[in-house]
N, C-alpha and C positions, 0 to 999 in steps of 0.2 A: 504494500500500500504506500502511495506517495505522500499523501497529506493527511494530517489530523487537524481539524478546525475546532478549537475549544471555545465555546460560547458561554461566558458567565452571564446569568440573567436574573433579573428581579423586576417585578412589576409590569412586564410587557408580554404580550402574546401575538398581537397582529404584526408588530415589528419583527418578531422572530420569524414568523411565517414569510414575511417579505424577504428577509435574509435568506431563508432556505430556498425560496423561489429563485433568487439570484444565483445560488450555488447550483441548483439544477440546470440553470441556463449556461453554466460553464461548459456543458457538453462532455464532462469527464465522469468516470466511474471509479477512479482510483483514489478516493478520499472518504474519510469518515467525519461525521459531525458529532461532537460530544457536547451536549447541553448540560451545564451545571446549574440546576434549578434551585435558587435560594428563596423561592416563594413559600409561604405557609399554606397556600391553597393549591388546587389542582388546575389552575388556569392553563397550564401547558399540556394537559393530558390530551386535549383535542388536537393540538398541533402535532404531538407525537403520533397520534393515531393517523392523522392525515398524511404525514410525510414518512412515517416509519417504513412503509413498503416501497418507497421511491428512493430513499437514501439509506446509506449505512449510518443509522442514527441511534445514539444512546442518550438517555436522560439520566443523569446522576442527581440525587437529592443532597442538599447541604443545608444544615440549620445555621451555619455561620455566614453572616451577611458581610462578606469581605470579598471584593472582586478578585484580589490576588490569591486568596485562599482557594477560591473556586477555580481560578485558572490553573493553579498548581495541582489541584485535585484532578482536573481533567488531563493535565500533562502526564501525570503518573499513570493514567489509564490509557494513554494514547498509544497507537500502534504504527502510525505513519512515519516516514523518513523525515518529513518536514512538518513542523508545527506552526500554527498561526492562532491568533486570539481575537477574532472579530467581535466587536461589540454587538449587543443584541438589537441595536437599531442601525446597523450598517447595511449597505448593499454592495455586493461585489460586481463591478462592471464586467462585461463580457471579455473573456480572454485573460483575466488576471492570473488564474492558476497556470495557464500556458506560459505566460511571461515569467512567472516565478520558476516554473520547472526548467525553462530554457536557461535562466540565469545560473541556477545551481548545476545544471549539466555542463554549461560552458566553463564553470570555474568550481571544480570539486573542493577547493580550499576555502570557498566562501563560508563564513561563519554566521553572518547576519545580513539580511536584505530588508531594506525599508523603503518607504515612499510617503508622500504627503496625504493629507486628508483632502477630499474633494467635496465641494458643496453640492447639494441636490440641484441648486439653481444654476450650476456651472462654475467653472473656475475652482480656485483652491478654497478650502474650508478654514475652520478656526485654527489659529496659530500663525507663527511666522515660519516661512518655508524657504529653504535654499532654492535658488534658481538653477544652479549647476549640480549635476550629478557627480558621483565619485566616492572616494574613500571617506569614511566617517572617522573623526578624531575628537579629542576632548574639547577642541575649539568650536566645531560645527555640529556636534551631536545634539545640541539644544534646539537646532532648527532642522533636524533630520529624522526625528523619531516620534511616532505616535503608536500607542499600544495596539490599536486595531489594524495597523498596517505594518506588521512586524513578522518576518518569516525567518526561521532558523532550524537547523537540524535538531531533531528530537534529542539525540545523544548530547549535543552541546547544551541545550536548554536544561536537561536534567543535571548535567555536570556543574552548571553554573548555580544550581539551586533554585532555578525558576525565578519567579518574581518575589521581591521582598514583601512579605505579608504585613510588614509594619508601614507600608506605603499604599497609596491608591485609594479608590472609593471604598468607604467603610472604615477609614482610619483618619487620624488628624493630619497626616501628610497625604493629602488627597490626590496627588498627581505625580507625574514624572517617574513612575515606576518603570516605564519602558526605557527612558533615558538611562536610568540607573542600571538596568539589565545590560544595555548596550555598552555602557562604560565599563562594567565588569568584564564583558567579553573582550573589549579592547585591551584592558589591563592584562588579560591572559595571552595577548598577542594574536587574537583572532581577527580575521579580515571582516570588516563591516562596510557595506556599501549602500548608498542612497540613490534611488532612481526617481527623478521628478515625474516621469510618466507612469510610474506604478502607483495608481491612485485607487483609494477605497472611498466610496461615498458615505458621508456621515452627516447628520443634521448639524447645521451651523448655528451654534448657540451663543455666539458672541453678543454680549450686552443684553441678553434676555433676562427675565426674572430668575430663571434657573441659574444662569451664569453668575448673577450678583449674589445669590444665596450661597453658592459654593466658592466664591472668588477667594476668600481668605484661606480656606482649606486647600484649594488647588495651588494658591500661591505658596503656601507653606511647604507643599510637596516639592515644588521647583527649588525653593531656597534650600531645602534640606539636601537635595541632590547636588546642587551647585557647590555647596560647602563640602559635602562628603567626598566629591571627586575633584576637589581643588580646581575648579573652573578658572580659566584665565581672567585677569583683571578686566579686560575689554568686554568679556561676556557679562561679568558682574555689573559693570557700568550700564550696559544696554538694558539688562533686565530690572535694574533698580531705578534708573532714570526715566525710562519710557512711561511707566505707570504714573509717575508724578507729573509728567508732561500731559498725560491723558486727563488727570484730575484738573489741572489748570485750564486746559482747553475746554473741557466739559463745563466748568464753572463759568467761563467767559460766555459760553453759548447757553447758559442757564439749563443745562441738561444734568440735573441733580442725580438722576438714576445712573447715568453713565459715570459721573464723578464718583459715586459710591462704589461702583464696580472697580474702577482703577485704584481707588484708595485701598479697598479691601485686598486687592491683589498685591499691592505694594506692601501693606502691613503683613500679609501672610508670608511673602518672600523673606522679609526681614526676620520674622519669627522662626521660620524654618531654618534659616542660616544660623541662628543663634541657639537652636536646640542642641542640647548636650549630645544626643545620639548622632548628630551630623558631624561631630568632631572625631568620631571613631571610624576607622576604615571598615568597609563592608566585609562581613564574614558570614557567608551562607553555606551550609553543608549541602552536598549534592542530594538531589531527590532520588528516592528509590521507586522504581516502577512497581505497579501492582501486577501480580502474576495473572 
């Protein structure tokens, strides 16, 4: 089996079905989908029933509401050569798995392959993205990685210890767990590459009410990762100054909602960088596969 797609999910069912439709449209049969269901109810039972005979689909239940715990659980059950972790509200454009397959076949030494988020309306989605493709390093990893567009060999993902479960949705350090994982791969000497045309569609939530609510928590995750991996001073400057500029510009335009988003983002990044845990080098034990 070539691919294992691990989907951590909570609170959604229709979006999960749309993701599965996009996977069926890839025109391949050499992949499995592992849904890690963190819901207390059975909202995904109908989805499992509708798609279970059309896809190699497994649904695992987890009572722990932590995205990275769910991803690691799915990773430990995975059987594919290459693993990926699409969000439960993603859509895979046609040909994505073919593109990824070709990249790993062309370069057997490749350890990590990433690409940007795409907006459903067209163009790039949330985040700042590099325009040029190529190798990922500690200077550009911050504009090259999003968790739902991250592909790597299963053996490497397991050996790295998967995602840090102290980070990501469900924790106080609510983002940048993908950047953290890729930084750990780079520290091992693994080759990581970014392809601007390798795009996964995801709802663009910039400046929405949802984004404001989680801005501090997400900012804290990025600040944590920047400090943990000793990001260059130029990177620090960009990620600490830009939100303050956003605050000032939003206030001048009387956009208080937007100003709150930028301020909470800035405050979170500072808090994450100052967290005691960020001062210690990452140390994750390898994950063990389930038999």
